[in-house]
N, C-alpha and C positions, 0 to 999 in steps of 0.2 A: 504494500500500500504506500505509494509514493506521496507521503504527507509529512509535514513538519511535526515536531513533538506536540502531543495533544494535552499536556498537563494543564494548561490554562483554559481549555475549552469548557464552556458551561453546557454540559451534556443534557441537563434537564431542559434548558431553554431550547436546545436543538430539537429535542423530542416534542416540545410544545409547538415549535414552529412547523414541524412536519405533520403534526396531528391533523390539522384541517384538510390537508391533501389526501391522506389515506381515508379520512372520514368521507370526503366527497367521492372517493373511488370505491367505497365499500360495496355498493350494489353492483357495480360493473365487475368488481373482482369476483363476487359470487357468481355472476352470470358466466364469466369466463372460466371459472373453476380454478383460478390462480390469480395472484396479485396482478393488477394491470401494470403496464410498462411505466405509467406515470407514477404510480405508488412506489414501485421498485426504485425508479430513478431518484425520487425524493428521499427515500431512505438511504440510498447509496451516496448521493451527493452530500448529504448531511454527515456522512461518516458513521452512521449508527450501526452498521454491520460490524464496525470495528471498535465498538465501545469497550469490549472486554479483551481485545487483542493486545499483546504486549506493546508497550510504547516503542521498543526498539525496532518494531516492524511498522511503525506509523499509526498504531492504534491508540486507544485511550487508556487501556489498562486500569479501568475504573473499578472502584471497590463495589461490594455487593449492594450497599445502600443506594448508590447512584444507578447501578444496573436495575435494581428493583423499580425505582421511580421511572426510568426510561421505558421499561417493558410495561409498566402499569399505564403510563400515559398513552402509549401507542395502542395498547389493548382496549383502553377506554374509547379511543377513536374508532377502532375497528378490530374485532377479535381476531380475524384472519391475519391482518397486518401485524398485530402484536405477537401472535403465535409464530408467524414466519420470522419476525425479527428476533425473537428469543431463540429460535432454533438456529438461525444462521449466525447470530452473534456468538452463541456458545460454541457451535461447531467450529467457527473460524478461530475462536480463542484456543480451543483444544488443539487444532491442527498447528497453530502458530507456536504454542507453548510446549507441546509434547513431541512433535516430529523433530527430526534432526535439523539443526540450525540452517544447513545449506538448503534443505528441502523447504523449510519455512521461507527463507529468503526468495527462493524460486517462485513460491506461490504468491507472496505479498509484495515483492520488491518493485515491480515495474507497473503497477496498476493504480489508477486513481482510487478505486475501491474494489473490493473482492468479497464474495460471499461463498460460504460452504453450506452444505445441507445433506441430509440423508439419514439412514438408519444405523445406529450404533450397535443394536442387538446382534450378536454373533451368529447370523443365519447363513453365513458363507463358510467356505473352506479355503485355506491358503496353504498350498503344498510348497514346502521349502525348496527353493532353488538357489543357485549361487547369487548372493547379494540381495535376496529378497524372497518374494512369494509369488506363486501363480494362483490368482484368486478367482473363484467361481462362486456364484450364489444368486439367489432370488430374494429381493427385498421389497418392503412395502412401507407405507406411511412416510414417504420421502418429502415431507413438507419443505417447500421452498426450492425444490429441485428444478422447477421450470426456469429459474433465473440464475441459479448458483453456478459459478465457474468450476467448482470442485465438489465432488460427491464423495461422501464417506460411506464405508461399508464394513460392518463388523464381521469378523471371521475367526474360526478356530484354526490355529496352525497345525499342519500335519507333517510328519517326517516318517519316511519309509512306510507310508500308508496308515500310520497310527496318529491319533491326536497327541499333541505335546501336552504333558500333564504338569500341573503345579505341585508344590510340596504338600498342599492341603488336600490333594486327591481330585481336584476339579481340573477340567481342561483349561489350558491357557486361552485367553481371549484377547484379540487385538482389533485395531481399527485401521483400515486402509483408506488412503486419500487418493482419488483419481481425478484427472481432468474429465469434464463432463462428456467430451467427445468419445470417451472410451466406455461409456455406459449406455445401455439400451433402455430407453424409457417406454413404458407400456401403458401409461394413462391409468384408467380405472379409478377415478376419484368421483364417485357419485354417492353423496352422503347428505345427511340432514343438517349437520352443523360443521362449522369451520370450512364451509364450501370453498372459500377463496384462497385456501392454503396451497392448493395444487399438490396434495400429499400423494404423489403418484407411485405406483409400483415401478420397479426398475430391476434390471439384471446386470450382473458383471460376468462376462463370459471369457474365461481363460486369459485373464489380463495379468501381465507381469508387473508387479509393484515393488520398487526398490525398498529395502528395509527402512531407509530414512523417511519414507512417506507412510510409515505405519507407526503405531504407538500402542502400548498396553491399554485395555479398556479401563482398568481400575488404577491408572497411574496417578501419582500425586507428587512427582518430582519433575519440575519444569526444566526444559533444556534451553528455553528462551523466556525471559520475563522474570518477575520478582516473586516474592513470597506468597502473593495472593493465590498463585496456582497450586500451592501446597494443599489447598482445601480439597483437591481431587475432582474427578469428573462428576461423581454423583452429587456432591454438595453444590457444585457450580451449576449443574443441570437444574437443581431445585430452584435456583434463583429465578430462572425463566418461568417455570410453572407457577410459582408464587405470584410474580408480577403480573402474569397473564390473568390469573384468577381475580386478583384484586381489581384490575382494570375493567374487566368485563362485568364483574359484580357492581362496580360503581356506575358503569354505563346503564345497567338495568335500573338502578335507582334514579339516575338522571332522567331517564325517559318516563318513569311512572310519576315522579314528582312534577314534571312539566305537564303531563297529561291530566293529573288529578285535579288541577285547577280549572279545567274546562270540560271535564267529562261528568255527565249526570247519568247514573245507571237507571234503567227503566224502573219507574215507580218510586225512585228516591226523591226526597224533597230538597236535597242539596247536592252540590258537587261531591265527587269522591274525596277531595281534599278536606271537606268539612265533616266527613264521617268519622266519628270517634273510633269505630272499628278499624278503619284504614289508618288513622293516626296511631293507634296502638301497634298495628303491624309494622308501620313505617319506623317507629321508634325502635322496635325490636330489630328490624332489619339493619338500621344504621348501627345499632350497638353490636350486632353480630359481625358486620363487615369491618367496622373500625377496630373491634377487639382482635379479629383475625389479623388485621394489618399490623397492629401493635406487636402481636406475638411474632409475626414474620420478621419485623425489623429488629426485635430484641434478639431472636435466635441468630439471624445472619450477622447482626452487629457484633455479637460475642464471638462468632466464628471468625469474622474478618479481623477483629482485634487480636485474636490469638495467632493467626497465621502471619499477620504483618509484624507481630512481635518476634517471629522466628521459631515458634513452636508448632508442631503438628496439631491438627484438631483432635480433641478428645472424642472418644466414642460417644459420650453423652451429648456433646455438641452436634455431632453428625446426626444423632437420633432426634434431637430437638428441631434441627433444620428440616428434616424429612417430615416430622410430625406437624410442624407449622405449615409446611407446604400443602400437605394433604388436607389439613384442617381449613386452610384458606380456600382451597378448591371446593370443599363441601359447603363452607359458609357462603361463598359466592353463588353456588347453585341454589341454596335455600333462599337467598335474597332474590335471585332471578325468578324463582318459583312464585314468591310473594308478588313481585312486580307483574309477572305474566297474568296471574289470577286476578289481580286488582284492576287490570286494564280491560277486562271483559273481552268483547269481540274485537276491540281495537288491536289486540295483540294477535288475533287470528288471521287477519287479512294481510295480504302481501301488496307492496313491500311494507315491512315494519321493522324499524330499528330495534325496538324492544324485543320483538320475536327473534331477531337475529342474535341479540345478546343472549337470550334464553337458550337458543339452539347451540350457540358456540360454547357456552360454559358447560352445557351437558355433554357436548362432544369431548370437551377437555376432561371431564370426570372419568371418561372411559379409558384414559391413558394408563398403562400399567404402572407408571411412575407414581401415580397418586392413588393406587389401589389400596384397599384396607390392609393388605399385607404389610405396608409400611408402618402402620400402627402397631401391628403385632411384633415386627422386628424391633421397633422403638421400645415397646413395653418390656421386651425381654432384656434390653439394655438397662432400663430403669430398675428392673427386678434383679439385675446381676446374673441372669441366666442365659445371656445371649451366646451363641456359638462364636468361635473365633473368626469365622468367615462371614458373619452377618452382613448382608448386602446393603450397607448404609454408606 
């Protein structure tokens, strides 16, 4: 990313400046099944795909608090745009921080802006060859792959026909980074929510990937960049999911609060806004979303402080980050449910910004990263009975 150092940039302001554009493009992005060119260009020109990329490569290398606010702001404007941004910003950061330095420079060095996207889950196989791997695999949920210059693909390394095993008895898992022209895109994104993310299926067919363009899936030792990247892939991924949920939940409340002042339900003597029942629900929804936001910032703030101080995150910190992220997603979905029901048939008809927020957050709840299993893993940490390889 051929940019000057970004330390002095007001990233929150950049997000606010771009938000009106992606908001205007939201309906068109849904219709196209992926972000419009105008939305992508606005995000790219603002450098937002690089908000978490190491400063040494022209990125912002911003802390979790700033990242959360950026993802929240864009997700409030449009859930699909916020989702794509958090996917590409984190994928780009991982490729930059954890790939070999020469590979990272090759990806980021000569471009005004660059985005990565794809699936990290190890659904492929990488057979060891001299200097790298020959990767094959079929992948799905490739959010942002319509515009990304580089595509990531998780794989299990194989040697002599057998998976390479870790000391804990599980197979090793790595992520390959490939130029988009070496990937076969299959489309197949016909969904109810997050329609504008272009989360296409794709395949990697017998592609040779140099070792330097791969990194371990659960890595927490950066090869480029500072101590922030010691938080590891899973905790850094949680930042995006939390910011997305908070932003979409807030948009749902924005929409119902505006509608309530002009809507009169059939048979009602007053507007929805004047209904004590609605007022009670609204106060609870505000409390739920604001409480979730406070938990998110508390958990990520403590994690950021620790890693920037030079210490690895504690298992409890990782557990609380995951718990806060799943809780924020659930809270946002409950808030959107309240808004959707309170709007009556206004939220049923198309187009509806409130309905889009409702569909988008419920699509987000289906991601495995915010599954209830994260609560169970975290509870085992709290109880002191978690296995050594608990996936947090």
